[in-house]
N, C-alpha and C positions, 0 to 999 in steps of 0.2 A: 230498836233502841232500847236500852236498859231503862229501868224505872228511875234510876238515880240521875240520869241526864235529861229526862223528859221535862219540858216546861210545865209548870203548874197551871191548872185551869184558872182563868180569871174568876174572881168571886164578886166583882163589883157590877152592879146593874147600871143600866143607862140612867135611871132616876138618881142613883148615887152620883154619877158623873155630873149630871145637870145640877144637882144640889151643890156640889163642890164648885162648879163653875159660877153659880150664882153667888155663893159665899165669897169667892175670890173676885167677884165683879168682873168677870171675863165675858162681857155681854156679846161681843162679836162671835167668840168661839162657841158660846152657848147657843146662839142663833144659827150658826152656819156649820157646825161640825158634822151633822148628819148628812146634809146635802153635799158637802165637800168629800165626805167619806164615800158616798155613792160615786162621785166623779173620780175619786182616786182609785176605787176598785175597778170602775169601767175602763179607765185609761191606764191602769197598772202603774200608778205613781209609786215611787219608793216611799216608805214611811216618813223619811226625813222631809221629802217634798210636801207631803200632806201636812205635816206639822209646821213647816215653814210658811205655808200659805195661811194657815190658821193664825199663827203668831204675827205675820205681816198684816193681816186684816185687823187684828186686835190693836197693833201699834198704830196703824193708820187711823182707826176710829178714835183712839186716845189723843193722837196728835190733832185731829180735827176738833175734838172737844176742848182741848187746851187752848187752841187758837180762838175759838168762840168765847171761851171764858176770859182770856186776856183782853179781847176786844170789848166784851161787856164790862169788865172791871175798869177799863180805861175811860169809860163813860164819855165817849165821843158824842157831841151834840147831834150829829147826823152822820150816818155811815154812807160815804160816797166813795166811788172808785175813781181812779185816775181817768178812766174812759169817760166819766161824767163831767170832767172839768171842762169849762167853757174857754177854749183857747182864743176865741174871738173877743173876749172881754177880760181884762183890759186890752185895748188895741195894740199897745206896745209891750210885748212880753217876749223874752228870749226863751222860747219853748224848749230848745235843745238844752240850754243851761238848767232850766227848771227840771226837766226830765232826768238830767244827769244826777241831780241831787237825790232822786228817788232810789239810787243804788246804795245810798246811805254810807258812802265812803267817809263822809265827814264825821260820822259816829266812830268809825274805826280809827280815824286820825285824832279823835278827841277834840274836835273843833266845833264851833258853833255855826249855825245857819241862821242868818237874819234876813227876813223879808221886808223890804222897804217899799213904800208906795203911799199914795194919797188915800184919803178916806173913801171907803166904798168900792175899792178895787178888788176886794176878796182875798186879802192877805191871809186870814185864818184858814180859808178853804184849802189851799195847797199845803198849809202847815199841818193839817190833819193827815194827809196822805202818807208822809214818811212815818208818822207815829203808828198809823194802822199797819203799814208794811212791817214795822218793827215788831208789832204784836204777832204777825203771821210767821216771821222767821224765827 
């Protein structure tokens, strides 16, 4: 190869890379790039696949943080999941209809969801589940 077409030698050290990753707050990439580089070299991944895995991990981490932040900012009194809902109380509840509302189609339709029932039957409890689900999506 002639000198004019040769690739220049990299002049950046690993500490420079880590400094830039910290500055850009790319915490997943900063924590995982070395280990993934070893895997990529061992399994002969193309450069684009190595980069894609780093970026995918960073995006997943940020998505998880955003979800946790939305839930925290919503200030739910108690965080419960649908699996924790007591379907045996109240004794008369249309489980299928309630679960259908958790698909949040009423939001897309710009409609309201009103939960009716007597005192002490837990109307606010299922009301928090769609809100929490909306924070996650």
